[in-house]
C-alpha positions in Angstrom: 92.7 95.4 62.5 90.3 95.6 59.7 88.9 92.0 60.0 86.6 92.3 56.8 89.4 93.5 54.7 91.5 90.9 55.9 89.3 88.1 55.3 88.2 89.2 51.8 92.0 89.9 51.2 92.8 86.1 52.4 89.8 84.6 50.4 91.2 86.3 47.1 94.4 85.0 47.6 93.3 81.6 48.4 91.1 81.6 45.2 93.9 82.3 43.3 96.1 79.7 44.6 98.8 81.8 46.8 99.7 80.8 50.3 98.7 82.8 52.9 100.7 83.9 56.0 100.0 86.7 58.6 101.8 87.8 61.6 99.7 89.2 64.6 100.1 90.1 68.1 97.3 87.8 68.9 94.9 90.8 70.0 92.0 89.5 67.6 91.5 86.1 68.0 87.8 86.1 66.4 89.6 87.3 63.4 92.1 84.2 63.5 89.7 81.9 64.3 87.6 82.6 61.3 90.3 82.7 59.0 91.5 79.3 60.4 88.0 78.0 60.3 87.5 78.8 56.5 91.1 77.3 55.4 92.1 81.0 54.6 95.6 81.0 56.4 98.4 78.8 55.8 101.1 80.2 58.3 100.9 82.3 61.6 103.7 84.4 63.3 102.5 85.0 66.7 104.7 88.0 67.5 105.0 89.5 71.3 107.1 92.6 71.5 106.3 93.2 75.2 105.4 91.3 78.2 101.7 90.3 78.3 101.7 92.5 81.7 103.2 95.2 79.8 100.1 95.5 77.2 97.4 95.0 80.2 98.6 97.7 82.2 96.3 100.2 80.4 99.5 102.5 79.9 99.4 102.8 76.2 97.2 105.6 75.6 93.6 105.3 74.1 94.3 101.9 73.1 92.5 98.9 75.4 94.9 96.7 76.3 93.0 95.3 79.2 92.3 92.0 77.8 95.4 91.5 75.8 97.0 88.9 77.6 93.9 86.6 77.5 93.4 87.7 73.5 96.7 86.8 73.0 96.6 83.1 74.6 93.1 82.4 72.8 94.9 83.3 69.6 98.1 81.2 70.8 95.9 78.1 71.7 93.7 78.3 68.5 96.9 78.4 66.3 98.4 75.6 68.6 95.2 73.4 68.1 95.1 74.1 63.9 98.7 73.4 63.9 98.4 70.2 65.7 95.4 69.2 63.5 97.6 69.8 60.3 94.6 72.6 59.6 97.6 75.3 59.7 100.7 74.3 57.8 103.2 76.6 60.0 102.9 78.2 63.1 105.8 80.1 65.6 105.8 82.3 68.1 108.1 85.2 67.8 109.3 86.9 70.6 110.9 90.2 70.0 113.8 90.6 73.0 115.2 93.5 74.9 117.5 93.4 77.8 114.8 94.1 80.4 112.6 90.8 79.3 114.7 87.8 79.8 112.3 86.3 82.6 109.4 86.8 80.1 111.2 84.9 77.5 111.7 82.0 79.6 107.9 82.3 80.5 106.9 82.2 77.2 109.1 79.6 76.1 107.5 77.3 78.5 104.1 78.1 77.9 104.5 77.4 74.0 105.9 74.0 74.6 107.2 72.5 71.2 105.8 75.1 68.9 108.7 77.0 67.1 110.2 80.1 68.6 111.7 82.9 67.2 114.2 85.2 68.9 114.2 88.7 67.0 116.5 91.3 67.9 114.4 94.3 69.0 115.2 98.0 68.9 113.6 100.3 71.4 111.8 103.1 69.9 110.5 106.3 70.4 106.6 106.2 69.4 105.7 108.7 66.7 102.6 110.9 68.6 99.5 111.9 66.8 100.7 115.4 68.0 104.3 116.5 69.0 104.1 117.9 72.7 104.2 121.6 72.8 107.5 121.2 75.1 109.1 119.0 72.5 110.4 120.2 69.0 111.1 118.2 65.9 114.8 118.5 66.3 114.6 117.4 70.0 112.6 114.2 69.1 115.3 113.2 66.8 118.0 114.0 69.5 116.2 111.9 72.0 115.7 109.3 69.4 119.5 109.0 68.8 120.3 109.2 72.7 117.8 106.2 73.3 118.9 104.0 70.2 122.5 104.6 71.8 121.6 104.1 75.4 119.6 101.0 74.5 121.3 99.5 71.3 119.8 96.1 70.1 121.4 93.0 71.6 124.4 91.7 69.6 124.0 87.9 68.2 126.1 86.4 71.2 124.1 88.0 73.7 120.7 86.6 72.0 122.6 83.2 72.2 123.1 83.3 75.6 119.4 83.7 76.5 118.8 81.2 74.0 121.0 78.8 75.9 119.2 79.4 79.1 116.0 78.0 77.3 117.3 74.4 77.0 115.5 74.2 73.0 116.2 75.0 69.4 115.4 78.3 68.5 115.6 80.5 65.5 117.2 83.9 65.6 116.5 87.1 63.8 119.3 90.0 63.8 120.0 92.9 61.3 123.5 91.9 61.0 122.9 87.7 60.5 119.9 87.6 59.4 118.1 84.2 60.6 119.5 81.1 61.9 119.0 77.9 63.5 120.7 77.8 66.8 120.7 75.0 69.4 121.7 75.2 73.0 125.4 75.0 73.5 126.4 77.3 70.8 125.8 75.3 67.6 124.2 76.9 64.8 
């Protein structure tokens, strides 16, 4: 994140009367704290695309994910406090869901309490590497991507609703096909 640029942009936007919202994975709580302290942000969407443990594993190349869980939880607590004090007008937690992260969704839902929760349809992606591996051509890359998308297709809205039912709380569900809907446990949209 380019903290100085973000702060400058938020200051300018606020100076001309605009509402400022950001979507973040929570990796940089100090920048978030500054935005909140200076009243430069109106809405925060804290977006989790993977388990804390996945980010903490260090298996993502050169990026240091060692402190992600701690930083994400610190960012959550900053936003939760600001939201409770009405310093932050809107706050939501967004979980991008995949077939394999059901247990994680339960854990986050419990952790966030009554903070608004969005379950967002996920799509497995092959990361675009800075350099293609010598053993993989561009054509092979696209074939592999297509195969993965067929094998790991995004969850259908009914599958996401079944997950939402296990949470015992109202959520918003976002999918490409249906847009965003309000959903209550037991099948009530």
